[in-house]
N, C-alpha and C positions, 0 to 999 in steps of 0.2 A: 709637665707632660711634653714629650718630645714632638717636634713637628714632623709632618709627613715629608719624606724625601721626594724630590722631584723625579719624574720618570727618567730612566736612563736613556741616553741618546742611542744606545745600541739596541734597545727594545724596539720591535716592529709593531706598528699599529695593526689592529685587526682590520681586514678589508671586508666590508659588508657587501660590496657589489661584485664579488667573485661569481662567475658563472659556474654552476656545478658541472662536473664531468659527466660523461654519458652514464645514464642510469643502468645498473646491471639488469640483465634479463631476469624475468620472473619465472620461477620454476616451482612446481608443486611436488612436494615430497609426501607420500602417503605412508604414515607410520602404522601400518597394519602388521601385526605379528604374523610372520610366515609369508610376507609378501616377497615374491621372487626378485623384484627389482630393488628391495630395501637395502641390500648389501652394496649396490652401486650408487645409492643416493647418500650423500653426506653433506653436512653443513660445514662451511668454512668461516674463517674470521670475517666479521662484518656482516654475515648473513642475518636477516631479520626473520623471526618466526611469527606468523600471525595466525591466531586461532579464532575462527569464526564462532560467534555466539549462536547457540541453538536453543530453542525452547526445550525444556526438559520433557521427556516423554510422560504422558499422563493417561489416566483412565477416568471414565465418567461413572459416578455412582448416582443412581436415581431410583425412584419408587418409594417404598415405605421405609424411609430412613429419616433420622432426625435432621440431618443437614446434607441434602443432595448437593452435588457439585463435581467439579473437576479436581482430581487429586494427582499430584506429581508422583511418579515412581521414584523410589529412593535409588541413588546411584550406588552400585556395588552391593546391593542387598535384594533378596527376594521380596516380592509383594504379592500376597495371596488374597483370596476372596475374603477371609476373615479380617485381614489387614484393611482392605477397602471398606468393609462395613464398619470397622472400628474408627477409621478416619472420618466417616460420615456420622459419627456419634451414635452408632447402633441402629437397630431396627426399631420402627415406631411401635410395634407390638411384640411382646415377648414370645408369642406362639408362632410367629412367622417362621417358616422353614424353607421356602422355595426362593432360590436366587437363580436368575438367568444371566449367563455371561454371553454377550454377543461379540463375536470375534471375526475379523477379516481373515480370510485365508488367501494367500497369494495364488493367483490363477483362477479365482472364482469371483463372480460378480456379486454374489449374495453372501451375507455373513452367515456363519454357522452359530447355532444356539447350543450352549452347554448348560444343562440344568444341574444345579448344585444344591444339596440339602445342607442347611446350616448346622443341623444336629450332627450329621455324618462328618462334615468338615471339621467340627470341633473335636470329634473322636478319632478321626483317621487323617493323617497328613496327606494321604493319597487323594482324599476327597476335597481337601483344601487346595484347589488348583492354583498354579502359578499364573499370575496375570501378565498380559502382554501390552505393550503400548497401543493405545487406541481401543482397548476393550471397553465395552459398555456393560456395567453391572447393574441389573435391575432387581430390586428386592420386591418380590411379588406377594400379593395378598389375594385371597379368594373369600367367597362367602363362607365356605366351610371354616376357614381360619378365623374369621370374624365371629361366627357362631360359637366356635370352640372357646375363643377368648372370653366371650360374654358368659358362657356357661361356667367356665373356670372362676371368673370373677364373682358371679352370683353365688356359687358354691362356697367360695372362701368367705364371703360376707355372711352368709347364713350360718356356716359352721363356726365362724369366729364370734358372731354376735350373741348367739344363744346356744350353749351346748345342750344337746338332746339327752334327756334322762330316760332310760328304759328300765321299767320295773319288771 
């Protein structure tokens, strides 16, 4: 095994106590498509780009669902009412039809309420509305829905347990 050669006398040692030169000025470059000043902003050698971390936009799904909670909107893809209900593992009862979407509207102090029918949303894309960051999706139930669900269940049990013979 060959020995390690001693350092050359011509090599300079790294100086650890050098004082750095003046820090370059900080400037912000907004990379927004169509920005008027984008053409005048350019990066040069040695520039450092820093991208701030942001929480992903999300919606809240609550009410008569299996797993209520906050769900992140996918980046670069649409997220609609049926997607939000599916993310929450579906409605608690199969006959639930009413969903309320509470949405902030810029310039207004109160949220607007958009009523969506799950049945119509599953049949028509126009009814399966696109969700926005901050939307609150509430799957609603009512006494009528509960009674209907009970009647359907009892009817299925009676018809399934003993077929009726008519003479």
